[in-house]
PALUM-742395 format. One record per atom (N, C-alpha, C): x, y, z; residue in one letter. Coordinates in steps of 0.2 Angstrom, whole numbers, plus 5000, padded with zeros to 4 digits. Last residue first. Example, Ala and Ser with C-alpha at 12.3 -4.5 7.8 and 13.67 -1.06 7.14 Angstrom:
506449895035S;506849955036S;506450005039S;506649725039A;506249785039A;506649845039A;
//
This chain:
471452925319P;471152885316P;471352845310P;472652985330E;472253005324E;472152925322E;472552945347V;472952925342V;472652955335V;472753055361E;472353015354E;472753025347E;473953065373T;473753095367T;473153035364T;474753065389L;474053035385L;474053085380L;476153055396V;476053115394V;475253065389V;477153035410L;476753005405L;476153015402L;478653095418S;477753105418S;477753065413S;479853115419G;479553045421G;478753055421G;480553195411N;480453215419N;480053135422N;480453165399D;481153185402D;481053165411D;479153085397Q;479253135397Q;479953125401Q;478252935389V;478652945394V;479053015392V;476552925380T;477252945382T;477552965385T;475152855378G;475552875382G;476152865380G;473752835367E;474252815369E;474652845374E;471952785361W;472552855366W;473052795366W;471252665355S;471452755353S;471552825356S;470652625372P;470852615363P;470952685362P;471452705389P;471052665381P;471052655375P;472452645400I;472752705393I;471952665388I;472552695414V;472152655410V;472352695407V;473652705429T;473452715424T;473252675418T;473752675447T;473552625440T;473452705435T;474652695461S;474052705457S;474152685451S;475652665468E;475352705472E;474552745469E;476552585461D;476352555468D;475852595472D;475652555447Q;476452555451Q;476052575456Q;475452495430E;475152485435E;475952505439E;474152515417L;475052535417L;474852535426L;473352435404V;473252475411V;474052455414V;472452465388A;473352445392A;473252475398A;472452465371P;472152485378P;472752455383P;473752585367G;472952575371G;472752525368G;475352615368S;474852605366S;474152565367S;476652695375V;476152615377V;475552615372V;478552725370T;477652725370T;477452675372T;479852815378R;479452745377R;478752755378R;480452935382G;480352915375G;479752835374G;481452865398P;481052935393P;480952925387P;480552755406T;481052775402T;480952815397T;479652695414M;479952775417M;480552795410M;477952605413P;478752635411P;478952685413P;477252525426R;477452575419R;477952595420R;476952335420Q;477352385425Q;477452455423Q;475452305411Y;475952335411Y;476352345417Y;474252205404I;474352255409I;475252265410I;473352215390P;474052205394P;474052235399P;471852175387T;472052215388T;472852195391T;470352125375A;471152085379A;471552145380A;468752215377Y;469552205374Y;470052165381Y;467252235374E;467652195378E;468352185374E;466252365374T;466552335370T;467152285376T;465752485382G;465352435382G;465652355377G;466652565382D;466152575380D;465852535378D;467952435388F;467952515386F;467252525382F;468452325400I;467752355396I;467752405394I;469552195398A;469252245400A;468752275395A;470352045403T;469852075400T;469552135402T;472152055403H;471552025406H;471152045402H;473951985404E;473452015401E;472851995405E;475452015413G;474851985412G;474452035407G;476752125416L;476452075418L;475752025418L;477952165406K;477152155405K;477052105410K;479052325406E;478952225408E;478152215409E;480152385395L;479252395397L;479052295398L;481452445407T;481052395401T;480452395404T;481752575414E;481752515414E;481552505407E;482852715422A;482752685416A;482552615416A;482152815434A;482652755432A;482352755425A;482252965438V;481952955433V;482352855433V;483153065453S;483353035444S;483052985443S;482653215457S;482853145458S;482753125452S;483253365464S;483153315458S;483453275459S;482553445480Q;483153405476Q;482753365468Q;481653595479I;481853535476I;482253505476I;481953755485S;482153705479S;482153645483S;480653875489R;481253805492R;481153765485R;480754075492P;480753995488P;481053935489P;479654165500V;480354125502V;480454055498V;478354275495T;478654225494T;479454195497T;477154375502A;477754355501A;478254275499A;475754475497A;475954405500A;476954395497A;474454585501A;475254565500A;475354505501A;473154695495R;473454625497R;474254615496R;471754805499L;472354785495L;472754735499L;470054825494N;470554785499N;471254805494N;469554915486V;468954895490V;469754845496V;469155055474V;469555015477V;469254975483V;468155065462E;468255055469E;468855015469E;467455175447I;468055095450I;467955145457I;466055205439G;466755235443G;466855165444G;465555145423E;465455155429E;466155185433E;465555075410D;465555145411D;465155185417D;465854925409A;465354975412A;465755035410A;466154775400T;466654825404T;465954885406T;465854595399Y;465754655396Y;466154705402Y;466154465402G;466154465396G;466154535392G;466754435414Y;466054445413Y;465754445406Y;468254395411V;467554345417V;466954355416V;468654475404R;468554425400R;468354365406R;467954605409E;467754595402E;468154505400E;468654625420H;468154615419H;467754585412H;470054625416K;470054565420K;469154555419K;470054765410R;470354675406R;469954615408R;469754825420E;469254835415E;469554765408E;470954785428F;470254795431F;469954775426F;471954865423A;471954795421A;471254765423A;471555005420A;471654955413A;471354885416A;471655015435R;470955035433R;471054995424R;472954995434L;472454955438L;471854985436L;473355105428E;473655035428E;473154995429E;472955225434E;472755205427E;472955115426E;473855225445T;472955205448T;472655185442T;475255115451D;474955155446D;474155175445D;476555085459V;475855085460V;475455125455V;477755025457C;477455075457C;476855075458C;477654855455D;477854885462D;477854955464D;475854835452E;476654845451E;476754865456E;474554725455A;474654785459A;475454795456A;473454615448E;473954635450E;474054705450E;471654605455V;472054615447V;472854645453V;470154525461E;470854545461E;471254545456E;468654605459L;468954565458L;469754575456L;466854595471E;467654615468E;468054585463E;465354625473F;465854575471F;466554635467F;464354715473S;464354675477S;465154605477S;464454875464Q;464254825464Q;464454765470Q;464555025464G;463954965468G;463754905466G;465855045455T;465255075462T;464555025460T;466454905452Y;466354945448Y;465854995455Y;467954855462R;467354835460R;467254905457R;469454775465L;469054815463L;468754805461L;470954725477D;470154715475D;469854755472D;472654715471A;472054745474A;471354715471A;474354645475S;473654635471S;473154695477S;475954615475R;475554655479R;474854635472R;477254515481R;476854515475R;476254565478R;479054475481V;478354495487V;477854525483V;480154355486T;479954405481T;479054415485T;481754335492V;481154345495V;480654405491V;483154335494A;482854285487A;482054295490A;483354455500E;483654445492E;483154395488E;482754505513Q;483054485508Q;483054455502Q;481554595514A;482254625512A;482654575512A;480654545521T;480654545515T;481154575511T;480754425534E;481054445532E;480954485524E;478954395540V;479854365535V;480054425533V;477454405540P;478054365547P;478654355543P;477054565536L;477254495534L;477554475540L;476954695540D;476554645544D;476754575542D;477654765528S;477954755538S;477754725541S;476854775521V;477354715518V;477854725526V;475754845522L;475454795525L;476054725524L;476454975523G;476354945529G;475954865530G;476554975511E;477254975514E;477154965521E;475254985504Y;475554915502Y;476254915508Y;475155125510I;474755065514I;474955005512I;475955205502S;475855195510S;475655135512S;475355185488E;475955155492E;476155145497E;474155235489L;473955175489L;474955115492L;474655365490E;474355365495E;474255275496E;475255375477D;475755395484D;475555385493D;474255365468S;474955325469S;475255295476S;472955435477T;473255425476T;473755385475T;470955445473T;471655395479T;471955405473T;469955425464E;469955505470E;470655485475E;469855355453G;470055415455G;470155465460G;469455245465L;470155225462L;470155315460L;468455265481A;468355275474A;469255275471A;468955165493T;468955245490T;468655235484T;469355065506Q;468755095501Q;468755145501Q;470254955510H;470355035511H;469855055506H;470854815522T;470454835517T;470654935515T;472154725521R;471954795522R;471354815519R;473054565523V;472654625517V;472554675523V;474554475518A;474354505524A;473754565518A;475254285518D;474754345515D;474654395519D;476754195513Y;476354225518Y;475954275515Y;477454055511T;477254095507T;476754125514T;478953945503E;478653965511E;478254025508E;478353845489D;478653885492D;478553905499D;478553655486A;478353725487A;478653765492A;478953545485A;478853585479A;478753645483A;478553455495L;479353495492L;479253525488L;477253445492L;477653465499L;478253505500L;477053385480G;476953445481G;477353465487G;477253255485Y;477753255479Y;477653355482Y;475953245491A;476653235495A;477153235493A;475153255481S;475153295487S;475653275488S;475653115473L;475853195469L;475653235477L;475452985474V;475653035480V;475953085477V;475252955461G;474952925466G;474952945473G;476153035454G;475153035453G;475052995459G;477553025449V;477253025457V;476653035458V;477553065438H;477852985438H;477852965445H;475753125431P;476553115435P;476953065438P;475053115417V;474953095424V;475653095425V;474253225405V;474753205409V;474653175415V;473253215390V;473153185400V;474053185401V;472553325377T;473253305382T;473253255388T;471353355373G;471653315368G;472353285373G;469753385380I;470553385380I;470653355378I;468153375379N;468753375373N;469453395374N;467753325387L;467653395390L;468253405384L;467653175386R;466953215387R;467053295387R;468853155387E;468653135381E;467753175383E;469253175399A;469753215393A;469253215388A;468553075407L;468453155406L;468753185402L;469352955402A;468652955402A;468553045402A;470552985406V;470453005398V;469653005398V;470552985419A;470853025419A;470553045408A;470152865428H;469652905424H;469752975421H;471552835432M;470952775430M;470552805427M;472052935437P;472452905431P;472052845429P;471652955450G;471352995445G;471452965438G;471652875459A;471252835458A;471052885450A;472652935469G;472552835468G;472352845464G;473153075461G;472853045466G;472652955463G;473253145445F;473553115450F;473053075457F;473153225428A;472853195434A;473353155437A;472853375421V;473653345424V;473053305431V;472653415404L;472353385409L;472953335415L;472453585396G;472753485397G;472553485403G;471453665386F;471853665392F;472253585394F;470653705378E;471353765378E;471853725382E;469453645380R;469953615373R;470653655372R;469053725389P;469253685393P;469753635386P;468953905388D;468853845385D;469153775386D;468254025403H;468853965401H;468753905395H;467254055409G;467554105405G;468254055400G;466853995419R;467254065421R;467654095415R;466053885417E;465853935418E;466253995420E;467353795410V;466753835405V;466453885410V;468153795421T;468353805417T;467853845413T;467353755434V;468253805434V;468153825426V;466453675427S;466353745435S;466853805438S;466953585421R;466553635420R;466653695423R;467353495433I;468053535427I;467453585425I;466153465439A;466953485442A;467053565440A;465653375428R;465253455431R;465653485433R;466653275429T;466453325424T;466353375426T;466153195441M;466853265440M;466953285434M;464953165437N;464953225444N;465753255441N;465353095429A;464753135425A;464953205431A;465952985435N;466253035430N;465853105427N;464952935441A;465552965443A;465953015441A;464252865431V;463952925435V;464452975440V;465152785425R;464952825421R;464752905425R;465552685434F;466052715430F;465652805428F;464152645437V;464452675442V;465052725440V;463852555426G;463252625427G;463752675435G;464752485424R;464852525421R;464252595422R;464252395437A;465052455438A;464852515432A;463052375430A;463152385437A;463952455438A;463352275420E;463252355420E;463152385426E;464252175431L;464752215425L;464152275423L;463152115434A;463752155443A;464152195438A;461552155428S;462152115432S;462652145435S;460352225430G;460452175427G;460952115428G;459652345434L;460452345428L;460552285427L;459152375446D;458652355439D;459152355434D;459352445458A;459252475452A;459252475444A;459552315465E;459052365468E;459052405462E;460352235457D;459552205457D;459252265461D;461452305457A;461052285451A;460452275452A;461952295470L;461652365467L;461352335461L;461952145470R;461752185474R;461452235473R;463152155462N;462752115460N;461952135464N;464052225468L;463952245461L;463052205459L;464452135478A;464352195480A;463752225473A;464852025470D;464352025475D;464052095476D;466052085465V;465552075461V;464852065466V;466852105477A;466452165473A;465952155467A;467051985479A;466652035485A;466452095482A;467751935470D;467251915470D;466851945475D;469052015470Y;468652025466Y;467852005468Y;470052075481D;469352025484D;469052045477D;471552115484L;470852135482L;470452055482L;472852175496G;472452135490G;471852145490G;474152285501L;473252275502L;473352225496L;475252335497E;475052285505E;474552275505E;475552425487G;475952415489G;475952335495G;474352515488G;474852535492G;475452465494G;473752345479L;473652425482L;473852445487L;474452255471Q;474252265479Q;474152345480Q;473252145460T;473652185463T;473652225469T;472552065452E;473152015457E;473552095462E;471752125446R;471552095450R;472052045457R;471952265442N;472252205441N;471952175446N;470852385436I;471252385441I;471352305440I;470052395423Y;470452435427Y;470952465431Y;469052305425G;469552285421G;470052335423G;467652305430L;467652325423L;468452315420L;468052285443V;467552225438V;467552245431V;468752385446L;469052315449L;468552265443L;467852485444N;468352485441N;468852425443N;466852465454A;466752465448A;467352435444A;467652475468D;467352415466D;467252395458D;467952605464T;468552555467T;468152485464T;466652655470V;466952655463V;467752615462V;465652505478T;466052585478T;466252585469T;464352445486A;464752445481A;465052535479A;464652385505E;464352425499E;464652405494E;465352295512H;464752275507H;464352305503H;466852265520G;466552325516G;465852275514G;467752195525G;466952195530G;466452245527G;468852205521R;469052215526R;468152215529R;469052185507G;469052125510G;469152135518G;469152275496Y;469552265500Y;469652215505Y;467952265490C;468452225488C;469052225491C;466952345496A;466852255496A;467652235496A;468052485500P;467552465497P;467452375499P;468152505519G;468452525514G;467952495510G;467852505534P;467952465532P;468352455523P;469452605530E;468852565537E;468252565536E;469352705523S;469852645522S;469752595524S;467952755514G;468352765519G;469052715517G;466752745511A;466852685513A;467452685516A;465552895508S;466352865506S;466352795512S;464252985501Q;464552965506Q;465152905506Q;464053065490P;464553095493P;464653055502P;464252935477G;464252995483G;463953035486G;463152925466V;463852885466V;464252955473V;461552845461R;461952885463R;462452875464R;460452775450L;460952765451L;461352835455L;458552815453A;459152835449A;459452805453A;457252785460G;457552755456G;458352755452G;456952875469G;456352885462G;456952825457G;457552885478A;456952875480A;456752875472A;459152795474D;458752855477D;458152835476D;460352685475V;459952705471V;459452755476V;462252705476W;461652685479W;461152715476W;463952685479A;463652705475A;462852665477A;465152765488I;464652725488I;464252725482I;466652785484S;466452835485S;465652795484S;468152755484G;467952725490G;467252765490G;468652845476G;468852765474G;468352755478G;467552995477G;468152965474G;468352875475G;466553125476A;466553055471A;467553035472A;466053255481G;466053175484G;466153105480G;467053385474V;466553335475V;466753265478V;467953555476T;467853475477T;467253445476T;468953655468T;468353625468T;468353555469T;470253785473V;470053695472V;469153685472V;471253885473D;470453895472D;470353815469D;472153895488V;472153885481V;471353865479V;471454045498M;471653995496M;471753955489M;471654185508P;471754165503P;472054095501P;469954195518V;470954185518V;471054175512V;468754185521R;468954225516R;469754215516R;467354085521I;468154075523I;468554125518I;465954015527P;465954045520P;466954075527P;465553835528Y;465453915531Y;466053955527Y;465053745521G;464453795520G;464553855524G;466053665520G;465553635524G;464653695523G;466753795514I;467153745516I;466553695521I;466853925501E;466753915508E;466853825509E;467754065498S;467854015499S;467253975503S;468654215492D;467954185494D;467654105493D;469854195486T;469754245493T;469054235495T;471054105475T;470354145478T;470454165485T;472054075463R;472054065471R;471354085472R;472853955454E;472453995454E;472254005461E;474753965449V;474053895452V;473553975453V;475554005434E;475354025441E;474653965442E;475553985422G;476053935426G;475953955433G;474454015417D;475154045414D;475654015419D;473453935427R;473453945422R;474054015421R;472553795432I;473353825432I;473553875426I;471253745445L;471653775437L;472353805435L;470753605452S;470853665451S;471253675444S;469753485460V;469653505452V;470053585453V;469553315468D;469953405468D;469953435463D;468453215474S;468953235470S;468953295470S;468753085489S;468253155486S;468853135481S;469252955494T;468453015497T;468153055494T;470352935488G;469752885490G;469152935493G;470653035475G;470952985480G;470252965482G;470953125460M;470453095465M;470953035469M;471353285454D;471653235460D;470953205462D;471553375442F;471253335444F;471453275450F;472153525435T;472153475439T;471653455440T;472053585419V;471553585423V;471953535428V;473253695413F;472953655416F;472653645420F;473353835400G;473453795405G;473153745408G;473353855388E;473453905391E;473453885396E;474853745381F;474153765382F;474153825385F;476253725378S;475653685374S;475053715375S;477053775388T;477053815384T;476453795378T;477153645400S;476653705401S;476553775391S;477753545399D;477353565395D;477053625392D;478553575412E;478953535404E;478353565399E;477553585421A;477953625419A;478153645410A;476953475429A;476753505422A;476953545416A;477453455440A;477453425436A;477453445429A;477053595445Q;477653575446Q;477953505438Q;475653585445S;475753635441S;476953605443S;475453465454A;475353465449A;475853505445A;475853525467G;476253465466G;476153455454G;475253615469V;475653625468V;476153585465V;474053515470V;473753585464V;474653605463V;474253465482G;474153435476G;474153485471G;474253565491A;475153525489A;474753495482A;472753585492A;473353645490A;474153625488A;472253465498P;472153495490P;472553525487P;472853495510G;473053445505G;472953465499G;472253605515S;472853605516S;473253565511S;471253675518L;471453675511L;472053655510L;471353735529V;470553695530V;470653665523V;472353785536T;472453755534T;471853685532T;472053925543Q;472653925535Q;472653855534Q;471553915554V;471253925547V;471453925541V;472753925564A;472253885562A;471753875554A;473354025569H;472954045562H;472953985560H;474453965577S;474054025581S;473654025574S;474953855571R;474753845575R;474353905581R;475653935561I;474853885559I;474753855567I;476853965566E;476354005563E;475653975562E;477353835570G;477253895576G;476653935572G;477753765560A;477053755562A;476953795570A;477753885546D;478353865552D;477553835556D;477253855530A;477353895532A;477653865541A;477153815513I;477153805519I;477353855525I;475653865501G;476353905504G;476453855509G;474353865496G;474853825493G;475453835495G;473353915504N;473553955500N;474253935495N;473553825515S;472653835510S;472953885502S;474853775518Q;474353805520Q;473753785514Q;475753635526M;475553665519M;475053715521M;477053655538I;476353635535I;476253685530I;478553555546R;478053635543R;477653605538R;478853475560P;478653485554P;478453565551P;480553495567Q;479853505568Q;479453515561Q;481553335561P;481553395563P;480653425565P;481553175570L;481553215565L;481553295567L;482053095581G;482453135578G;482453185572G;480953025586L;481152995580L;482153035574L;480453105596D;480753065597D;481053005591D;480153215586A;480653245591A;480953155593A;478853175582A;479253175578A;480053185580A;478253165592R;478253115591R;478753125585R;478053315594D;478353255600D;478653205598D;477453355584A;477953365586A;478553325590A;476053275586L;476553265580L;477253295580L;475753365596R;475753285597R;476153265593R;475653475592S;476053465596S;476053395599S;474653475581I;475353485578I;475953475586I;473553435588Y;473853395585Y;474553395581Y;473353535597S;473453465602S;473753435595S;473153655585D;473653645589D;473753585596D;472053585580I;472553595575I;473153585581I;471053585590A;471053525587A;471853525583A;471153745593P;471353685598P;471553615595P;470753805579T;471153785581T;471353755587T;469353785574V;469753725571V;470553735576V;468653895579Y;468353815581Y;468853755582Y;469453985577A;469353985583A;469053895585A;469353995562D;469753985566D;469853965574D;467954015562V;468053945559V;468753925564V;467854125566A;467354075571A;467654025569A;468354205558A;468654205565A;468354165566A;467354175548T;468154175547T;468354145554T;466154245553S;466454185550S;467054145550S;466854385553T;466554325562T;466554255558T;467054395539R;467554405544R;467554375550R;465654385534E;466254335532E;466854355537E;465154485541Y;464854425540Y;465254345540Y;465554595541E;465654585546E;465354505546E;466654675527R;465954635527R;465954605536R;468454715527F;467554735529F;467054665529F;469854625535E;469454625528E;468754665533E;470954535539N;470854615542N;470354655537N;470854385549L;470554425541L;470454505545L;471654375562V;471354335554V;471154325550V;471554515568E;472354445567E;471954395562E;470354545567H;470854565564H;471554545564H;469654455576S;469654445570S;470054485565S;470654355588A;470454395586A;470254415575A;470454205593S;470454225588S;470254295587S;471154105607V;470854165607V;471154185599V;471153955616S;471353995611S;470854065610S;471253995636V;470953955630V;471453975623V;471454015652D;471853955648D;471453925640D;471054185655L;470954115653L;471554075648L;471754315656E;471554275661E;471054215660E;472654325642E;472854345650E;472554315655E;471854335632R;472354285633R;472754295640R;470754415638L;470554345639L;471254315638L;471654555635R;471254525643R;471054445644R;471654555623Q;472454535627Q;472154525632Q;470554565617A;470754495615A;471454485623A;470354675620V;469954615624V;470254575624V;471254775613R;471254765620R;470954705625R;470954735600S;471554705605S;471654705610S;469654785599E;469654715600E;470354685601E;469954925602N;469654885607N;469554825606N;471054955591T;470954925596T;470754935602T;471054915577E;470854865580E;470954885587E;469854995564D;470355015569D;470254965573D;469454955552V;469654995551V;470255025558V;469354815557Y;469654825549Y;470054885550Y;468054835566A;468654825567A;469254825563A;466654835562H;467254895559H;467954875564H;466254765575L;466054795570L;466654835568L;467254625581F;466854685583F;466854715577F;467554455586S;467454505579S;466954565582S;468454335593I;468054405595I;467954425589I;468054165599A;468354205594A;468054285596A;468754055611V;468654115609V;468654145604V;468853885617S;469153935613S;468554005611S;468353815625E;468953795623E;469253845619E;467053835640I;467353835634I;468153825632I;466053795649D;466653745646D;466953755641D;465853935661R;465553875654R;466253855652R;466454015668T;465853975671T;465753915664T;467254085663Q;467654025666Q;467053995667Q;466354175656L;466754125652L;466954055655L;465954255668R;465554235663R;465954155658R;467254325669D;466954255673D;466454235671D;467354375656I;467954335658I;467354305664I;466054475658L;466454435653L;466854365655L;466854565669E;466254525670E;466054465666E;467854615662A;467754565670A;467154505668A;467354705652I;467754635653I;467754585658I;466454775661A;466054735656A;466554685656A;467554855667D;467254805674D;466754755669D;468154925657A;468554875658A;467854835663A;467054945642D;467154955650D;467354905651D;467654965627P;467354925632P;467454945638P;467455155618E;467955105623E;467555045626E;466755225604I;466755195611I;467155145613I;467555245593Q;466955305595Q;466955265602Q;468755215581K;468355195585K;468455275588K;468155245563G;468855255567G;468355235574G;467355285553E;467955315553E;468355315559E;466655165552T;467255165546T;467855215546T;466655145569T;466355155565T;467055155557T;466555025583T;467055075580T;466855095574T;466055025602R;465655055593R;466355065591R;465354925615E;465854945611E;465454965604E;464754825624D;464754905623D;465254935621D;464854645618L;465154715622L;464854765621L;464054485620E;463854555618E;464454605624E;464354315616F;464154365621F;464354445617F;463654155614R;463854235610R;463554275615R;463254035620D;464054055618D;464054135617D;461854025615R;462054045623R;462954065624R;462153985602R;461954055603R;461754085613R;463553905596R;462853905601R;462553995605R;464453905583V;464453945590V;463753935592V;464453865571L;464853845575L;465053865581L;462653825565T;463153875568T;463653845571T;462053705552P;462353735559P;462753795561P;461753735537P;462453725543P;462253745549P;460253775531K;460953785531K;461353755536K;459153685520E;459453685528E;459953735527E;458053655510A;458453665511A;458653705520A;456553625505K;456653595513K;457453595513K;456153705495L;455753725503L;456253675508L;457353745482D;457353705487D;457053715493D;457753825475Y;457253805473Y;456853775480Y;459353885480L;458553925478L;457953885479L;460153795493D;459953785485D;459053815486D;460753885500P;461153835497P;460753815492P;460154045501R;459953975502R;460553935499R;460454195511T;460454135506T;460454075508T;460754295521Q;460054285520Q;459954235515Q;462054295525R;461754335517R;461154325518R;461754295544G;462254295538G;462054335532G;461054235554I;460954295548I;460754285543I;461954185561E;461354155561E;460954195554E;463154255563L;463054215560L;462654185561L;462454375570V;462654375564V;462854315560V;461954375584D;461654335577D;461954335573D;462554505591R;462654425593R;462454375587R;462354645587F;462754595582F;462954515586F;462154715598G;461854715594G;461954655589G;463854755602D;463054735607D;462654745600D;465054645595T;464854715595T;464154715599T;465554485603T;465454515599T;465154615600T;466454355605V;466154385609V;465954435602V;465754165605L;465854235601L;465754295604L;466554005608A;466354065611A;466354135605A;466553825606T;466853905603T;466253955606T;467353675608R;466453715609R;466753785609R;468153625594A;468253645600A;467253655601A;467353525580G;467753545582G;467753595590G;466753425575D;466953405580D;467453435581D;465753425564S;465653455568S;466053425576S;466253375551E;466053325555E;465853355562E;466853475544L;466653445541L;466053395546L;467953515553L;467153565551L;466653545549L;468753445555A;468353465562A;467653505559A;469253405543N;468953335549N;468453395552N;469953525542T;469353505536T;468853435542T;471053505552S;470453565553S;469953555549S;471453375546V;471153385555V;470853455555V;472053335537T;471453335536T;471053375543T;473753395530M;473353345533M;472353385534M;475453385526A;474753405526A;474353375527A;477053445527H;476653385531H;475953435529H;478853395528S;478353455527S;477653405527S;480453425535F;479753375538F;479353405535F;482353375533E;481653435531E;480953375532E;483253305536S;483353365537S;482753405536S;483353125541I;482953195537I;483153265540I;484053045552Q;484453085544Q;484053105539Q;483053005557D;483553045562D;483953085556D;482652895552P;482152935550P;482652995555P;483952815542S;483552825546S;483352885548S;483952715525I;484152795530I;483752765536I;483552655515G;483952635518G;484452665522G;482152675509A;482852695509A;483352675511A;481352585518E;481552585511E;482152595508E;481452655529A;481852575529A;481852585521A;480752765527S;481352785527S;481752715528S;479452725524A;479852745520A;480652775519A;479152675538Q;479252625533Q;479752665528Q;479352785545R;479752755547R;479852675542R;478352875538I;479152895538I;479552825539I;477252765542G;477352815533G;478152835532G;477052805556R;477152725554R;477652745544R;476952935555I;477652895559I;477652845555I;475752955550V;476152985546V;476752955549V;474652845559G;474852865550G;475352885549G;474752935570D;474952865570D;475152845563D;474353065566S;475153065568S;475152975567S;472753035565Q;473253055559Q;474053035562Q;472052915576D;472352995574D;472952985570D;471452845564A;470852895569A;471352955570A;472252845549T;472252825557T;471952865559T;472652785531S;472652835537S;472452805543S;473852665525P;472952695528P;473152715533P;475152705517V;474952695522V;474352695523V;476052715502K;475452725505K;475552695510K;477952795496T;477452735500T;476652755501T;479552815488T;478752825489T;478352775493T;481052865484T;480552835487T;479852835488T;482352915474L;481452955477L;481352905480L;483652995477E;483552965477E;482652945479E;484453115479G;484253105475G;483853065473G;484753115494D;485153105488D;485153085483D;483153055496A;483853065501A;484253065494A;481553105498I;481953085494I;482753105497I;480053035500L;480653045502L;481153035498L;478253055502V;478653035498V;479553075500V;476852965505V;477452985509V;477952985503V;475152985510D;475552975507D;475952995508D;473752875519T;474152935521T;474852915515T;472052855511F;472652825513F;473252885516F;470852925514T;470852835515T;471452815517T;470953055515G;470453005520G;470552955521G;472753095518G;472053085514G;471353045519G;474053175523V;473653125527V;473053125521V;475753175516D;475053195515D;474553155516D;477353245519V;476753185520V;476053215521V;479153215512G;478253235513G;477853195515G;480753225519V;480153215519V;479453255516V;482453235514E;481853275515E;481053245512E;484153205516A;483553185514A;482853235516A;485953205513N;485253255512N;484653225509N;486953115523V;486453105518V;485953165518V;488953135523M;487953155527M;487553135523M;
//
């Protein structure tokens, strides 16, 4: 009997597949499709054929997708209604009255996900002490009648202080679910925290994307069943896998599905070198964007304070910073004559000019090809040939517009500008948070990440770059390495000095019981934490809470973290704001062998490094542990290309990862 598992990650340009069958690793890339399930099924068929098995022999199917992200960014979600407390109809528009850019007089907020005419109020009231006024049954019936006259596909319910007492919200949600054939997202089920705007926004996002996610997963599950595949398990934004049924009822959990899988994969790949550094910066450069995150002390950094497309989402997520700089990012000239790159992308259709599919605008991939970082004879994804002349033509047009003189100078400019964008993203998760990037390694992956990694490392004085052996499809690999993870949160606002360990322990027990997994199982681990702040602050810091809660230990942990993050501590009282619990069910990935290969030279061409031409050999990327390759060199594999500049060298580790370091002069 074959032991086979597959992970499939859908990106903006390519769909990545990793299949491990009886320890043998098979990877493939196929172009992403408008209906993402088409590319997923095609990729699984192709990987299965290459591995010599049939799809119905696969026992585990893990998946990450961009359905919810696309719905948000492209304003293509469900027509959503909002039901809220009388007087709070406009909370989504009022928000925090902050500007996206403080000094931009023309700055605009993103449009609200719920049109004003689709927002409804009910006369009900819950205070911080609990329920005061119940919604009238006739008013609920009238609300149902009004909703039935609209072309509503989904409803979000967010009542004032429902995090304290959800009775009113639960009652209305139950009635709507009984009477209407639409998705209903109640804020206390989505995010049981205080702050009305953020809770309402998160519930609205959940309602907005749930129909699309539900439809997609249903369609994919049917097609998987037709192939004999198991039901897909879905990557959540928190870096953990969950059953499809859980995701279909909490779709907001998937808004960073793909990037989270990549960070988990990077953590797995970098584990062998983790003792040498404070942590790792993960750098995932795909066709449309680049994602940057941190791994510290072997743990993936998470956050509960995120924005996607300008919409606050407070559910736990892997802490990822995204910039619109990918291989397909389009280079352009602004009104002042400056060269810019992104955020617009050529995608996969038509794609960069060098794809030969009708694209005519210069992109980062075209620049890399002209600079010699991509072999002209290569087949991207194992099947897509490149048109060098089309790339030169596109860059010549850009050079004329930007007054850069030649296609080569335009390519150098595009490469530098794209790198500057990505460097700023790395600084935002390191320097701006009190971390010295020189104390970190850089893990580079994605189709284009290993091409740019050393250039970024040099800008940031990072001395070591790790390129995993499946770096071009690492997000798909991370799906197989991810544990099953669930989160629960409850607001409990009180002064730390006025609460007791027993009181906090009682709330934690209730939180753990709310988690959708049997936590008494021996393999399950439960992590507890608390959001704390100084009295008067408007922001919190999350600190670990031990199994036996000690208020003095919480105080000390908070002050240590406040000192590290903000550089000081204050002689002020400390408040407890939220208590959190997360349950993890470990999953083990099959060990896959790394093939021992000789260093095969595929050819040689000219590549440009810092304006100087070098005769640069092109190799099939070596996998033999201990093998060292000196730069300049271009290392090819089907899913990605690694560029080693002069004065750098790469050594293959036992797990197949390539570790790049600067050579002492």
